[in-house]
MDAnalysis code that builds the backbone (N, CA, C; Angstrom):
import MDAnalysis as mda
import numpy as np

u = mda.Universe.empty(390, n_residues=130, atom_resindex=np.repeat(np.arange(130), 3), trajectory=True)
u.add_TopologyAttr("name", ["N", "CA", "C"] * 130)
u.add_TopologyAttr("resid", np.arange(1, 131))
u.add_TopologyAttr("resname", ["MET", "PHE", "THR", "SER", "LEU", "ILE", "LEU", "TYR", "ALA", "THR", "PHE", "ARG", "LYS", "GLU", "ILE", "GLY", "TYR", "ASP", "GLY", "TRP", "ARG", "LEU", "ASP", "PHE", "VAL", "ARG", "GLY", "PHE", "TRP", "GLY", "GLY", "TYR", "VAL", "ARG", "ASP", "TYR", "ILE", "GLU", "ALA", "SER", "GLU", "PRO", "TYR", "PHE", "SER", "VAL", "GLY", "GLU", "TYR", "TRP", "ASP", "SER", "LEU", "SER", "TYR", "THR", "ASN", "GLY", "GLU", "ALA", "ASP", "HIS", "ASN", "GLN", "ASP", "ALA", "HIS", "ARG", "GLN", "ARG", "ILE", "VAL", "ASP", "TRP", "ILE", "ASN", "ALA", "THR", "ASN", "GLY", "THR", "SER", "GLY", "ALA", "PHE", "ASP", "VAL", "THR", "THR", "LYS", "GLY", "ILE", "LEU", "HIS", "ALA", "VAL", "SER", "ILE", "ASN", "SER", "GLY", "THR", "SER", "PHE", "SER", "GLN", "HIS", "LEU", "PHE", "LYS", "PHE", "ALA", "PHE", "SER", "ILE", "GLU", "GLN", "GLY", "GLN", "MET", "ASP", "PHE", "GLU", "ILE", "LYS", "LEU", "VAL", "SER", "PHE", "ILE"])
u.atoms.positions = np.array([
    [30.642, 7.601, -9.604],
    [29.581, 6.944, -8.856],
    [28.575, 6.293, -9.809],
    [28.261, 6.963, -10.900],
    [27.312, 6.436, -11.867],
    [27.758, 5.065, -12.363],
    [29.021, 4.948, -12.695],
    [29.560, 3.681, -13.195],
    [29.425, 2.583, -12.149],
    [29.696, 2.897, -10.894],
    [29.576, 1.908, -9.819],
    [28.141, 1.441, -9.672],
    [27.204, 2.374, -9.738],
    [25.795, 2.007, -9.618],
    [25.327, 1.176, -10.805],
    [25.821, 1.486, -11.982],
    [25.458, 0.704, -13.167],
    [25.991, -0.729, -13.026],
    [27.211, -0.873, -12.549],
    [27.767, -2.216, -12.332],
    [26.914, -2.986, -11.327],
    [26.524, -2.316, -10.261],
    [25.663, -2.948, -9.262],
    [24.313, -3.309, -9.876],
    [23.756, -2.412, -10.673],
    [22.451, -2.642, -11.297],
    [22.480, -3.838, -12.229],
    [23.558, -4.010, -12.962],
    [23.636, -5.150, -13.876],
    [23.882, -6.462, -13.124],
    [24.373, -6.378, -11.899],
    [24.601, -7.552, -11.066],
    [23.290, -8.247, -10.705],
    [22.174, -7.518, -10.734],
    [20.867, -8.089, -10.370],
    [20.537, -9.297, -11.238],
    [20.981, -9.302, -12.474],
    [20.727, -10.441, -13.371],
    [21.387, -11.710, -12.834],
    [22.593, -11.564, -12.318],
    [23.344, -12.711, -11.819],
    [22.704, -13.335, -10.584],
    [22.016, -12.517, -9.789],
    [21.408, -13.055, -8.572],
    [19.929, -13.383, -8.762],
    [19.409, -13.176, -9.979],
    [18.080, -13.647, -10.308],
    [16.931, -12.668, -10.191],
    [17.203, -11.393, -10.062],
    [16.125, -10.406, -10.021],
    [15.738, -9.993, -11.433],
    [14.416, -9.857, -11.654],
    [13.924, -9.487, -12.979],
    [13.707, -7.994, -13.155],
    [13.599, -7.266, -12.058],
    [13.259, -5.855, -12.207],
    [13.573, -5.036, -10.981],
    [13.040, -3.820, -11.004],
    [13.305, -2.853, -9.945],
    [11.999, -2.346, -9.340],
    [11.981, -2.217, -8.019],
    [10.935, -1.506, -7.299],
    [11.658, -0.369, -6.603],
    [11.356, 0.834, -7.037],
    [12.098, 2.001, -6.580],
    [11.281, 2.787, -5.560],
    [11.825, 2.970, -4.369],
    [11.141, 3.725, -3.313],
    [11.417, 5.219, -3.439],
    [10.452, 6.004, -3.002],
    [10.558, 7.461, -2.904],
    [11.148, 8.094, -4.170],
    [10.566, 7.774, -5.317],
    [11.081, 8.335, -6.562],
    [10.753, 9.822, -6.691],
    [9.867, 10.317, -5.866],
    [9.597, 11.753, -5.849],
    [10.866, 12.530, -5.467],
    [11.794, 11.844, -4.845],
    [13.023, 12.470, -4.397],
    [14.112, 12.580, -5.454],
    [13.879, 12.011, -6.631],
    [14.892, 12.147, -7.680],
    [14.244, 12.132, -9.059],
    [14.876, 12.797, -9.977],
    [14.362, 13.009, -11.330],
    [14.291, 11.695, -12.097],
    [13.232, 11.517, -12.865],
    [13.031, 10.314, -13.655],
    [14.104, 10.070, -14.701],
    [14.769, 11.130, -15.146],
    [15.846, 10.971, -16.125],
    [17.003, 10.157, -15.578],
    [17.274, 10.287, -14.276],
    [18.323, 9.465, -13.660],
    [17.904, 8.000, -13.669],
    [16.647, 7.761, -13.367],
    [16.129, 6.393, -13.378],
    [16.251, 5.806, -14.778],
    [15.900, 6.591, -15.773],
    [15.997, 6.128, -17.165],
    [17.407, 5.611, -17.467],
    [18.420, 6.359, -17.055],
    [19.810, 5.952, -17.317],
    [20.113, 4.582, -16.708],
    [19.692, 4.371, -15.466],
    [19.955, 3.102, -14.787],
    [19.132, 1.960, -15.394],
    [17.888, 2.265, -15.737],
    [17.022, 1.241, -16.332],
    [17.586, 0.813, -17.686],
    [17.958, 1.775, -18.500],
    [18.503, 1.440, -19.818],
    [19.793, 0.633, -19.699],
    [20.595, 0.933, -18.700],
    [21.856, 0.217, -18.523],
    [21.643, -1.197, -17.975],
    [20.655, -1.375, -17.106],
    [20.471, -2.688, -16.469],
    [19.427, -3.555, -17.164],
    [18.640, -2.977, -18.059],
    [17.657, -3.702, -18.872],
    [16.778, -4.663, -18.077],
    [16.046, -4.168, -17.083],
    [15.163, -5.056, -16.318],
    [13.920, -5.430, -17.122],
    [13.293, -6.510, -16.717],
    [12.030, -6.921, -17.327],
    [10.935, -5.922, -16.955],
    [10.995, -5.403, -15.724],
    [9.949, -4.525, -15.213],
    [10.553, -3.571, -14.193],
    [10.033, -2.349, -14.174],
    [10.455, -1.372, -13.180],
    [9.233, -0.567, -12.748],
    [9.116, -0.349, -11.443],
    [8.008, 0.450, -10.922],
    [8.528, 1.345, -9.803],
    [8.088, 2.601, -9.833],
    [8.489, 3.569, -8.822],
    [7.349, 3.893, -7.880],
    [7.702, 4.327, -6.689],
    [6.720, 4.714, -5.677],
    [6.798, 6.224, -5.493],
    [5.862, 6.944, -6.120],
    [5.848, 8.405, -6.095],
    [4.752, 8.877, -5.154],
    [5.077, 8.963, -3.864],
    [4.116, 9.419, -2.863],
    [4.035, 10.938, -2.894],
    [2.828, 11.437, -2.847],
    [2.580, 12.875, -2.825],
    [1.244, 13.096, -2.131],
    [0.986, 14.302, -1.683],
    [-0.274, 14.599, -1.000],
    [-1.381, 14.896, -1.996],
    [-2.562, 14.375, -1.706],
    [-3.737, 14.734, -2.495],
    [-4.053, 16.203, -2.264],
    [-4.920, 16.745, -3.087],
    [-5.369, 18.120, -2.939],
    [-6.598, 18.138, -2.026],
    [-6.577, 18.991, -1.010],
    [-7.664, 19.080, -0.034],
    [-8.224, 20.498, 0.028],
    [-9.515, 20.596, 0.323],
    [-10.175, 21.863, 0.606],
    [-11.009, 21.667, 1.868],
    [-10.776, 22.516, 2.853],
    [-11.505, 22.435, 4.129],
    [-11.445, 21.035, 4.744],
    [-10.301, 20.397, 4.660],
    [-10.102, 19.106, 5.292],
    [-10.642, 17.909, 4.540],
    [-11.247, 18.117, 3.367],
    [-11.755, 17.003, 2.572],
    [-11.000, 16.934, 1.249],
    [-10.744, 15.719, 0.813],
    [-10.051, 15.538, -0.468],
    [-10.901, 16.108, -1.594],
    [-10.265, 16.878, -2.467],
    [-10.972, 17.423, -3.625],
    [-11.379, 16.292, -4.559],
    [-12.469, 16.504, -5.288],
    [-12.927, 15.486, -6.227],
    [-11.975, 15.361, -7.413],
    [-11.398, 16.448, -7.827],
    [-10.493, 16.421, -8.974],
    [-9.055, 16.276, -8.474],
    [-8.472, 15.116, -8.709],
    [-7.093, 14.833, -8.292],
    [-6.178, 14.662, -9.508],
    [-6.585, 15.278, -10.631],
    [-5.813, 15.142, -11.860],
    [-4.382, 15.649, -11.708],
    [-4.192, 16.749, -10.980],
    [-2.844, 17.305, -10.822],
    [-1.949, 16.327, -10.065],
    [-2.520, 15.645, -9.080],
    [-1.767, 14.642, -8.315],
    [-1.309, 13.517, -9.239],
    [-2.246, 12.980, -10.003],
    [-1.911, 11.889, -10.916],
    [-0.940, 12.369, -11.997],
    [-1.103, 13.624, -12.437],
    [-0.236, 14.147, -13.490],
    [1.216, 14.246, -13.032],
    [1.446, 14.562, -11.754],
    [2.825, 14.611, -11.241],
    [3.481, 13.231, -11.344],
    [2.709, 12.187, -11.087],
    [3.232, 10.825, -11.217],
    [3.525, 10.525, -12.687],
    [2.586, 10.897, -13.551],
    [2.760, 10.663, -14.982],
    [3.956, 11.449, -15.518],
    [4.156, 12.667, -15.025],
    [5.319, 13.455, -15.447],
    [6.618, 12.739, -15.085],
    [6.638, 12.111, -13.908],
    [7.831, 11.356, -13.512],
    [8.028, 10.167, -14.456],
    [6.937, 9.456, -14.755],
    [7.017, 8.325, -15.695],
    [7.551, 8.806, -17.042],
    [7.031, 9.929, -17.516],
    [7.487, 10.477, -18.799],
    [8.967, 10.844, -18.756],
    [9.436, 11.330, -17.607],
    [10.858, 11.680, -17.478],
    [11.742, 10.442, -17.583],
    [11.189, 9.268, -17.257],
    [11.951, 8.025, -17.423],
    [11.911, 7.552, -18.872],
    [11.231, 8.312, -19.711],
    [11.050, 7.950, -21.122],
    [10.300, 6.620, -21.253],
    [9.395, 6.382, -20.294],
    [8.593, 5.168, -20.324],
    [9.321, 3.910, -19.910],
    [10.531, 4.036, -19.386],
    [11.284, 2.849, -18.973],
    [10.807, 2.308, -17.633],
    [10.049, 3.119, -16.890],
    [9.520, 2.682, -15.602],
    [8.068, 3.094, -15.488],
    [7.310, 2.273, -14.801],
    [5.954, 2.636, -14.433],
    [5.983, 3.211, -13.032],
    [4.805, 3.472, -12.473],
    [4.720, 3.970, -11.104],
    [3.450, 3.427, -10.463],
    [3.490, 3.240, -9.161],
    [2.304, 2.817, -8.444],
    [1.238, 3.897, -8.545],
    [0.006, 3.488, -8.691],
    [-1.126, 4.410, -8.789],
    [-1.563, 4.816, -7.379],
    [-0.733, 5.615, -6.720],
    [-1.056, 6.034, -5.364],
    [-2.169, 7.081, -5.339],
    [-2.492, 7.673, -6.488],
    [-3.617, 8.607, -6.545],
    [-4.905, 7.864, -6.236],
    [-5.144, 6.763, -6.927],
    [-6.361, 5.994, -6.675],
    [-6.364, 5.435, -5.264],
    [-5.213, 4.987, -4.774],
    [-5.120, 4.502, -3.398],
    [-5.509, 5.616, -2.434],
    [-5.007, 6.822, -2.665],
    [-5.338, 7.948, -1.799],
    [-6.810, 8.325, -1.870],
    [-7.377, 8.288, -3.065],
    [-8.800, 8.603, -3.244],
    [-9.651, 7.583, -2.497],
    [-9.346, 6.310, -2.658],
    [-10.119, 5.277, -1.968],
    [-10.000, 5.425, -0.459],
    [-8.815, 5.761, 0.013],
    [-8.637, 5.989, 1.450],
    [-9.466, 7.192, 1.908],
    [-9.406, 8.279, 1.146],
    [-10.134, 9.496, 1.521],
    [-11.643, 9.273, 1.557],
    [-12.179, 8.583, 0.566],
    [-13.630, 8.384, 0.553],
    [-14.068, 7.370, 1.597],
    [-13.196, 6.450, 1.968],
    [-13.580, 5.453, 2.968],
    [-13.652, 6.054, 4.365],
    [-12.930, 7.154, 4.612],
    [-12.973, 7.771, 5.938],
    [-13.864, 9.006, 5.987],
    [-14.431, 9.383, 4.844],
    [-15.275, 10.574, 4.780],
    [-16.614, 10.287, 5.440],
    [-16.956, 11.065, 6.464],
    [-18.228, 10.845, 7.153],
    [-19.307, 11.818, 6.700],
    [-18.951, 12.810, 5.878],
    [-19.929, 13.814, 5.463],
    [-20.845, 13.357, 4.348],
    [-20.385, 12.490, 3.484],
    [-21.206, 11.974, 2.390],
    [-21.056, 10.467, 2.339],
    [-21.964, 9.830, 1.643],
    [-21.874, 8.376, 1.545],
    [-20.663, 7.996, 0.707],
    [-20.126, 6.836, 0.980],
    [-18.964, 6.329, 0.260],
    [-19.234, 6.296, -1.234],
    [-20.376, 5.767, -1.645],
    [-20.663, 5.618, -3.075],
    [-20.830, 6.968, -3.761],
    [-21.443, 7.948, -3.089],
    [-21.593, 9.287, -3.676],
    [-20.231, 9.924, -3.905],
    [-19.396, 9.854, -2.906],
    [-18.078, 10.473, -2.976],
    [-17.220, 9.795, -4.047],
    [-17.237, 8.469, -4.075],
    [-16.455, 7.733, -5.055],
    [-16.933, 8.041, -6.467],
    [-18.252, 8.161, -6.656],
    [-18.798, 8.485, -7.968],
    [-18.263, 9.828, -8.453],
    [-18.185, 10.826, -7.574],
    [-17.684, 12.147, -7.972],
    [-16.229, 12.064, -8.437],
    [-15.405, 11.286, -7.721],
    [-14.021, 11.109, -8.149],
    [-13.954, 10.407, -9.494],
    [-14.695, 9.321, -9.628],
    [-14.679, 8.545, -10.867],
    [-15.182, 9.376, -12.037],
    [-16.190, 10.193, -11.806],
    [-16.756, 11.014, -12.871],
    [-15.734, 12.009, -13.392],
    [-14.952, 12.620, -12.501],
    [-13.952, 13.592, -12.947],
    [-12.881, 12.918, -13.800],
    [-12.549, 11.663, -13.495],
    [-11.571, 10.926, -14.292],
    [-12.172, 10.554, -15.642],
    [-13.431, 10.078, -15.620],
    [-14.090, 9.607, -16.836],
    [-14.326, 10.713, -17.846],
    [-14.454, 11.938, -17.410],
    [-14.770, 13.047, -18.304],
    [-13.573, 13.493, -19.135],
    [-12.507, 12.735, -19.112],
    [-11.356, 13.026, -19.961],
    [-10.535, 14.206, -19.477],
    [-10.555, 14.444, -18.178],
    [-9.807, 15.574, -17.643],
    [-8.315, 15.290, -17.593],
    [-7.939, 14.046, -17.839],
    [-6.530, 13.699, -17.821],
    [-6.123, 13.196, -19.193],
    [-4.963, 13.638, -19.651],
    [-4.466, 13.217, -20.951],
    [-3.057, 12.673, -20.757],
    [-2.934, 11.362, -20.641],
    [-1.622, 10.758, -20.454],
    [-1.675, 9.298, -20.869],
    [-0.520, 8.777, -21.194],
    [-0.405, 7.356, -21.468],
    [-0.406, 6.633, -20.135],
    [-1.275, 5.665, -20.002],
    [-1.378, 4.979, -18.710],
    [-0.253, 3.968, -18.566],
    [0.541, 4.156, -17.526],
    [1.592, 3.214, -17.167],
    [1.659, 3.173, -15.653],
    [0.439, 3.112, -15.058],
    [0.321, 3.094, -13.608],
    [0.067, 1.682, -13.142],
    [0.575, 1.352, -11.967],
    [0.467, 0.019, -11.400],
    [-0.385, 0.095, -10.145],
    [-1.348, -0.818, -10.014],
    [-2.207, -0.834, -8.820],
    [-1.363, -0.954, -7.565],
    [-1.772, -0.240, -6.538],
    [-1.056, -0.246, -5.272],
    [-2.013, -0.747, -4.199],
    [-1.702, -1.887, -3.616],
    [-2.586, -2.474, -2.613],
    [-1.920, -2.421, -1.259],
])
């Protein structure tokens, strides 16, 4: 099966695709992606690693480093051959926009502050998700 998928992956060049957008990469190990990426040599590859934010009492926690780290771990498993959508920031922005207990700017500042304080140590290879 691997050989068949590699043949299909290399066919993308013939039909004019430059890269890969991979859905639900949380469902498979990044090492498998690395094998396909290395074989098909795309210009760009990005995965969609959806996961739940961390919540306490129904509100998103200010520190979402573990969420972002799971995405980064997947990127690292690809040996850097693929990036991933930054769904952590998308989730944070969504959570603070619907939060009625505190002002949007106060809540967003708390999230941004936890990121700025160097609580995360990873090579950034995240792609904005709109």
